[in-house]
N, C-alpha and C positions, 0 to 999 in steps of 0.2 A: 456112191458119193457124187454129187454134182461138182463140176469144176469149170474154170475158165480155160478155154482152148487157146484163145487169142484175144489181145487187146488191139484195136485198130483205130486209126485216125486218118483224116485227110484235111488239107488246107482249103479245099473247094467243095461246095455242095454239088450233088448230082454225079459224083464219080465214085468208083470203088475206093475203099480205104485200105491203107497199108498197115500190116502188123508192126507193132513196136514192142520193145522189151518190157516196158511198164508204162502205165499211164497214171497221171495225177487227176483224180476226180475231185472237183471242187463243189462244195455244198451249194445247192440251188443254182447251179451253172452247167455242169456236165464235165466232159473230158477236156482238160486244158489243151489248147492248140488245135481242137477239132472244129471244123467249119459249122457243125450243128449245135455246138455249145452256146447256150444263151439263158439268161435268167428269166426271160419273158415268155418261156414256153414250158409246156408239160412234157415235151419230148426231148429231154436233155441228153438221154442215153438210149441207144437202140441195142436190142439183144436178139440173137437168132441162134437156133441150135445147129450143131454140126450135122445132125440127122437131116434137117431141112436142106442144108447145102448138098449133102450126099444124094438126097432124093433128086435134086435138080441136076446134079452131075450125071446121074444115071440116064438122063435124056440126051447125053452126048456132048456136054460142055465140060471143059476143064475149069473147075471152080475151086476156090479156096477161101479161107477166112478173110473177111473184109470185102469180098466181091459184091455183096448185097448192101454195102455201105453200113453194115452193122458195126457198132463200137465194141461189143463183146460177143464173141462166139463161145457158146457153152455146150457142155454135154452132161447127160445124166439128169436132166430136169425137163419136164414137159411144160415149156413156157406158156403155151397158149391156153393151158388149163388153169392158169393162175388168175384169180379174180383181181379186178382193179382194186388198188389199195394194198395188195400184198407187199410186204417188205422183205427184201433179200439182203442178207449179210454176205459181203464179199471180202475175201482175204482177211486182212488185219483190221477190221473195223469199219469198212465202207458200208453204208446202208443206202439201198436204192428202193424206191417205191414205184410199183407198177402203175402207170397212168393210162395206158392205151394198149389194146390188142389189135394188131394189124394197122394198115394204112393204105390209102390210095397210091398207086404207083405214080410217080411224077412223069410228066410228058418227057419222052426221050430216054426212059429207063433202058440201059444197054441190054440187060438180060431179057426184058420183055420184047425188045426189038428182035433179038436173036431167036427166042423160043416161042414167042407169042403168049407167054405167061411168066409170072414172077411169084415168089413165095412170100415176100414181105406183106402183101395185103392180108394174108390169113395167118401167117406163122411168125412174123416179126412182132416183137413187143417193145414198148417204150416205157421209160422210167424217168423219174427225177431223182436228183442226188439229195438225200436227207443228211447224210454225214459223209464228208470227203475223206480222201486218202489215196494211197497208191494201190494199184491193181496190176497183177502180172499173170501171164499164162501159168497154169498149174494151181492158182489160188482156188480154194474151196468156195462154193456158193451154197448157201442154206436159206431155206424159208424160215423167217423169224416167226415166233409164236406171237399171236396178238396179245397185247396187254389188256387186262380186264380191270 
């Protein structure tokens, strides 16, 4: 079973995010109170696997959920294998739609400066909020079947 390990937010772009108890995800907006939330982007929510964080930790850094500025840290699902357009059901009714796999690291990425590489360009994914609601650590994450 795939699940949410952490919900993370920050007030400022370009910094690590801090885990919070639960987050309110707003339809066509993102995580309320997060610097990256906006209705004019397809990258309203970022997701990264715990496995990706652990891979980078094995290179000698102490890393945890939110350090790559992801909103949702997940385990039990291979995020980068999901096709664009995949819908994910999270917790009690939140629906996210995958819009992008990977991204270019921004100038000044703290992890890239320390290690010379970052995982977000290849292993982070982005989504938009189709249906909002509350999400918290421990919530289940499922791939939704396509409607025919």
